[in-house]
N, C-alpha and C positions, 0 to 999 in steps of 0.2 A: 504494500500500500504506500503510495506517495503522499504528498501533502495537498493534492488537488482538492480534496474534500473541504479544505479550509478556505477556499476561494468563495467569493460571493457569486450569485447567479450571473450578475452583470460581467464579472471578471471571467468566469469560465465560458460564458457565451461568446465573449470577444476572442478568447484564446482558440476556441473551436472554429469560429468563423475565419480566423487568420490562418488556420492550418497548423498552428503551433502545438495544439493538443488534439488528438483523435477522439472521436466520440467514444470509441471502445475503451480508451484509457480512462475517460471521465466516468463512464458507467462502471467499469471494473473497480475503480477506486471507491465509488459509493458502495458497491456490493461487498468489497473487502471491509469497508467501515461497518456495514450492517453486520457482517459475520463477527467482527471484533466486539461490537457494542451491544448487539441484541440480547445476549444472555443476561445482561444487567438491566438494560433500558426497557426491553419488551414493547417497542413502539409499534410494531407492524403485525398485522394479522396475516397478510399474504406478502410473499416476496416472489416476483416474477423475473428472476435473474436470467434464466436461459432465454426467455423471450426478449428481454432487454438487450442482451448481448447480441442476439441475432439481428435485431433492429439496428444496433450500433454498427455492426460490421457492414450491413447493407448501406447505411448512411455514409460511412467512410468510403465505400466503393463509389458512391455517387459524387462525393465531395460536398463542401459546405454550400448552403443555399442562403444567400443574403436576404432573400425575401421572407425567410422564416426566422423570426426574432428569437425563438427558443430552440433553434436547431441543435440537437444533440444533448440538451440539458436534462439530466436525471431529475425526476419529480415524483413525489408521493401524493396519493389522493386519500382523503378520508373515506372510510369504507361504507359510506352511504351514497356515494356517487356511482351511478350505473356505468360499468365498464364492460364492453363487449368481450366475452370470452374469459373474463377474470371474475372470480367470486366477489359478490357484493353482499356482505353478511349483516351490516348494521350492528356488528358485535352482538348478535342475538342468535340463540339456538334455533329460533323459528325460521331464520334464513341462512342457516349454517352452510348449506350446500347450494345456494341459489347463484346461478351464473346468468347474467343478463345477455340478451342477444343484440343489444344496441349500446352505444355510448350516450351519456347525457351530453347536453349542448356544451357545457363548460369543458368537459373532457375532450369532446370532439375538437373544440377550438384549440386546446393545448396540443393535441396530436397534429392538427393542421399547421401549427406554428413550429413543429419539429421537436416538441418535448418527448422525452423517453420515460415512460412510466416504469418505475422499478418496484413499486409495492403499494399496498393499501394499508392505511394506518388504523390502529386501534382507537376506540372511542367509548364513551358511555353508550350503553345499549339504546339504539334509536335516538341518540343525541340527548338523552335524559340524564343530566348530571353535571357536576362542576369539578370533577376530579379524575375521571376515567377509572374510578373504582367500580363502576356499574357495568363494565364489560362482562359478557357472559363467558369469556374465554380466559382472561388474565388481567392483572393490573399492570399499568405502565408506570415506570419510575421516572422521576425528573432527572435529566442528565447532570444537573448540578449537584444533586444529592438524591440517590435512588430510593432512599427511605421516605422521601417526600413525593407528593403527587405533582403531576405536570399541569394540573388544571383540567378543565373539561368544558364541553364534551369533546372538543378537538384536541385532547391531550396527546394522542399518538402523533397527530400532525405537528404539534408544537415540539414534542420530544425528538421526532426524527430530524427536524431541521436543526434544533439545538445540538444534537449529537453528531451532526455532520454526515448523516446517512443519505442526504439528498441536498439539492440547492434551493428547493422551495417545496411547499406542500399546499394543497387546497384544504381548507376547513370550512365548516358552516357555523353560522352564528344566529341562534334563536333568541338568546337572552344574554349573550356575552361569551359564547362558546369559541370564538376566535380570539377575542381580546384577553380573556382570562388566562388561557394557556400561553399566549404570547407573553403576557406579563410574568407569569410564573417561570417561564423557560428562557427569558431574556432575549426574545426575538421581536420582530415587527409583525403585527397582525392587523389586517384591515377588513372591516365589515362595510361593504358598500351600501349605498342607498337602496332601500327595498325596490326591486324592479330593475336595478342597473345591470345585474348579472342574471341570466336565465336560470330558472329553477327546474327546467325540464331535465329529467334523469336524476333528480335529487329525491331520495326517499323522504317524504315529508314527515316532520314532527308537528310543527305549528305553521300551517301554510301561509298565514298572514304575517309571519315573523321571520321565517328562515331566509338567510342569504348566504351565498357562497362567496368566499374571499380568500386572498393569498396570505400565506404565512412564510416569512422570509427572514434573511439575516440583515437586510438593509432596506431603507425606504425606497431607494432606486430599484431594488429587486421587486418590491411590492408594486411599484408603478409599472414595471415591465410586464408582470403577470396580469395585473388588472387591465392593461392595454389590450391584452389578448382575449381575455374572457368576457369583457364588458360588451354590451350592445343589445339591441332589440332582437327578440326571438319570437316569431309567430307561433311556435309550438308551445309557448308559455303565455297564458292569458294575463299573468301578473307582470310580464316584462314590459318596460316602459320605452316607448319609441322617442328617446331623447338622444341627440347627437353626442357621441363619445369624444371628448377633447383629447388633445395630445398630453398625456400625463407626464411624459418625460420632459416636455418643454416647460412644465411648471417648476422643474427642479433647478437648483443652482442659484437661488436667491443669495445676494450678498449680505442682506440683513433683513430684519423684520419691521422696518419702518412702515408705518401706515396700517399695521395689523393690530387689531384690538382683541384681546383674549379675555373672555369672561371666566371668573372663578366662582362657581356656585357654592355658597356658604354651606349648603346641605352636604357637600362632598368633602369638606375640609374640617369637620367638627368632631364631635364625640364618636368614639368607636374606631377611629383611624389610628393604626399603629404608629408609634413615634418614628420608627425607621422608614416607613413608607412615606409619611408626611415630609420627613427631612429630605429624602431623595427627590420627591416631587416638587417641593418648595425650591430646591436648588435649581431644578430644571426651569421653573417659572422665572427665577431670578436671572438665569442665563437668557431667557427670551427677552426680558426687560433690558438686559445689557445689549442685546442685539437690536433694540429699537422698538420692541412691541410695547403696547400700552395694556395694562391689566385693569379690569374693573370688576367689582363685585356684582353678581347677578343672582336672581332667586329662581330656583326650580322647586316651588313650594309644595308640589304634590309628590315629591320623591318618596316620602314615607308610605304612600299608597301604591307605589309601583310594583312592589313584590306581590301583594295580594292581587292586584289587577292582572299582572303577567301570568300568575299561576292559574287563575281562573280561565283566562283566554287560552293559554297554551295547552292546558290539560283538556279543555273542551275540544280544541282542534285535534289533539292527539287521540282522544277517544274515537273521534270520527275517522281520522286517517288510518288508524291501526285496526279498524274493523275489517279491513280487507284481508288481514292475515288470519284466516279461519280454518286452514287445513284443507280447503277444497281445491283451489286453483294452483297454488304453489306454496312452498315453504313446508315446515314440519307438519306431519299428520300422525296422530295416534292410530295405528293400524288395528289395535285391539278393540276399539270402540264399536259397539253393536248398533247404536242408534245415532241419528244425526246430531241431536243436542249433546250427547256424550262426546261425540267427535269434536265438536266445537269447543266444549269445556275443557276436555283433557288436552287437546292440541295446544290451546292457548295457555293453559296452566303450565304445561311442560316447556312451551316455547318462549314465554315471556318471563323476564326476571322480576324480582320484587318491586323495584322502582318503577318499571314500566306498568306493572299491574296496579300499583298504587295510583299512578297518574291517570290510567284509563278509568279506574273506579271513580276518582274524584271528578274527572271530566264528564263522565256519564251523569254523575249526581248534579253538577251545576247546570246541565242541559235538560234535566228531567222536568216533567210537568210539576208546576208549583214552585220550582226553584229557579227557573230560567230568568224570570224578571228580577228576582232577589239577588242573583249572583251574576250570570253572564251578561244580561242586559245592562246592569249597573256598571260592570267592569268596562263594557264597551263605551259607556258615557265618560267614565273617568279617563279612558284611553284618549278620547278626543280632547279632554281638558289638559292632559299631559302634553299633547302636541301644541296646544295653545300656549302652554308654559314656555316651551322651547321657542315658539314664534316671538313671544314677548322678549325673551332673553336675547335673541339674535337681532332685535332692534337696537341693542346696546353694544353688540360685539360681533366679530366675524367668526370666531371659533370659541368653543368652551373647552376648558382644560381642567382635569382633576385626576385623582388616582383611579386606576382600573379596579382595584380591590382594596379593602381595608387592611389586608395582611399580605405578606409574602407567602410562598408555597408552604402549606402545612403538611404534617406527617400523615402518612397513610393510616386510616382508621381513626384519626383524631376527631373527625366530624361525623360521628355515628348517628347523631340525631338528624333526620331529614330537614327539619326546620333550620338547624344551624347551617347546613349545606346550602339551602335556598338563599340564605342571607349573604352568601359570598357574591351574589350577583347584584347587590343593591345599587352599585354605581353604573352598571352596564345595561340593565333591563330597560330603562326608560327610552334609550336610543332605539331599541327594536320596536317598542310600542308606538313610537312616533315615526318609524320608518326612515330614520336619518342615518347618515354615515358616521362611523366611529373607527378609531384605530388606537392601538397600543404601541408606544415607542419605549424601548428600554432606556432608563435614565440613571442606572447605577445599581449598586448592590446594597442591601440592607446592612446597617452597621452591626447589628447583633446577629442576624441569621446568616449573613453572607449570601443571601439569595437575591435573584433579580427583582427589580421594581419597575413597573410600567406606568408611564404617564398616558392618560387617555385624552384624545382629542375628539370632539364631536362638532358637527357643523350642519348648516342648512342642507336640504336635499340637493343631491348632485354637485356638491362642492368638493368632491374628492381631489381635484387638481389643486385647489387652494390648500387643502389640508396636507396633501403630500408635500407641497412646496414649503410650508411652514415647518413640518416635521423634519424634512431633509436638511433644512438650514440649521435647525437646532441640533440634529444628529451630528452634522459636520463640525459643529463648534463645541461639542462636548467630548469627554473622553470616550473612546470607542469601547463597546461592550466586548469583552473577551469571549471566546468559545468555552463551553463547559468542558472541564477536564475530566475525561473518563479513563 
C-alpha cells in the first residue's frame, strides 16, 4: 500500500487525469487500506474489489477522459442507494440478500462521471439512528477511537472516508445523518436543499426529509461530488427543476467581507459541551478575523423540533416500510401457514428493535383519533419552523453553530432511545425546513481529542455560497489530520 489513500479526491482526480497515477493503482491502494483497517473500523457491508479492479484496468486501457470529472476515483455508497448488481441491504435482515436491477439516479451520475464504486457502507438499519449501533449486521467504530461511535445513520460512510478507504462517500440525511457522522469523524458532510439531488433509487425512510449528499475530506471535494449528483430528475417527483450553479467557481474567496453569519442563541447555550463550544467559538472568531460580521438570531421553536421531527419521520417510515411484507421481495418466513402469520413473522424477524419501535409509533400518530392531535399539529409546527428560518435569514446570509452538543460518545453509552434522539437537536430543524446544511471540521476537543464540526445552514439552494464561505474558513484554519489507525 502506498500513500495515495491520503490524497484528497481533488488531488487524486488530477493525478489520474494527468496520467501520473493509474486508476488501478488508486483502486488497489483503497482496497489495501480497506483490508488493513476493516477489522477494526467495520465501515463496509459489501466490498466489490474484483469488480472495481476490472473496471480500473478497463479504464486504464482507454486512458483518462477529461470530460468525466471523477474519472477513476474510488467511492463508497451508503447501503440504501440502489446499485445494479450489488447488494443493497439497508443494514437490515429483511433485505439481506436483495440485489437491485437498476442504479439510483445519484449512483448513475457518479458512474457516468467515471467514479469507481469499491463498496457499500454500513449504517443504522433503514437510516434509523444516530450512531450506527442499529445495524442488523455489526457496529462500526470511529476511526479516531474505535471504542466510540462514528455517528449515524451514515456512520459507515463517515468512517470509510475518515479511515482513508475511499476518497468520498455518499450518505443520506433525514435529520442530521450526514452532518453528525461528518462531525464525529472529522470530515466534511453536506446535506443539500431538499429536491436538489434526486431521491430516485434511495430506499426511503422519511420521504419529505431524506436527501443524498457527499461526505469528503475537503470542501472542494464536496463541491466536486455535488456538481455531479445535483440536478433535476423527472423520475423523482420531489426533484426541483432549478439551475445547478458552478460550485467550484464559488471557491477561492480571499476573505469573508460582506458575509453576515447568524449565531442562534438556542444552539450556543445550556447542554453544549465546553470543548465543543470552544472549538466552534474559535472557528467563528476566525470568520470574524476574515471579515465576516456575526449577529445574534433567534430560532425560537428549536425546542419543539425533536418532537415535530419524530412524529413526521416515524409516520412516513411506517408508510414507507409497509412494502416490506415478505410477499414481493426481501425476507419471508417460509414456515408461516396463513397470510397474516407470514406478514407478522417476516416483519418481526426482518426488522430490528429500533425500526419496529418507529413503525409502531408512526402507525399510532397516523391512527384514527390521533392524526389531528399529533401528525397534523406537527405539520403546522413544521411550517412555523420554516418561518423561523425565513425571519433569521432576513438578518444574515448563513447560520452557524455546533453540529452536536458533544463529540463522539462511546458505544453503548446512549442506551436510552430518548437520549439518542436528542443528539440531533441542532440538525433536525434544517431537514424540517428543507434547507441546506453542512458540517466542517474545526478542530479536536480539548478533553476527548475527538473531532468537532461547525454547522452551516442557509436559505434554499444557497449551496454555492455556503461552500465558498466554508472553503475560505477551511483554508485559513489548521488542517484536520487523518485519523491514525
